[in-house]
N, C-alpha and C positions, 0 to 999 in steps of 0.2 A: 504494500499500500503507499501511496505517496502522501506526503503531507503538505498541506497548503503553505505558500511562502508569501510573505508580504514584501514588497519591495517599495523603496522611496528613491526616487531619481536613479531607479536601476540597481540600487544596492539592497541586498536583503537585510531585513532588520530582525533582531533577536525577539522573537515573541511567539509564544505557543498557541497555535490556531487550532488545537484539538481537544476533545474531552474524551478520555476513556478510548485513545487511539483513533477516534472518528473526527472528521473534520466539524467545526461549529458553524454556526450560521454568521452571515454578514454583520448582523447587529452586535452580536457578543464579540465579533472580531475587532469592530470598530471600537468598541469599549476597551478592550485588551490593549489595542494600539494606542488609544489615547492615553491610557495610563502609563504606558511605556515610554511614550515620547513627552509625557507632562503637559499635555494640551488638553482643552474641553472637547468631548465627544462630538460636538457640534463642528468642529474644524477638521474632522476625519472623514473623508469619502473615500470608498474602495470602488474601484474601476476594473473591469474584465480587460485585460492587456490586448485580448485578440479582437474583440468587438467594439471595445472602447465604450462601453456602456456603464452607467453607475449602477452599482448593485444595491437593491433594496434591502433593508434590514432583514426581512424575512427570506431573503434569496439564499441558497446554499453557496459556500465558497467554491470557486474554481482551483486548479492546482497552484496558479499563482494570481495575485491580484496586486494592483498597483494602488499605492496610497497617495492621495492628493489633498 
């Protein structure tokens, strides 16, 4: 199984995007990334790097997400 990776400006950030070995949803991922980056959750958006679409909080994570 591959684990989701979050990237900022192409660089992977060190944040766990799994629970019990399974990927978490985009909303929880935004929360964890916000804590790791010390910014309000409202400043974190996740983008599918292939389709360039914003991920809604209820969406499952892709293998990789871009953080903007």
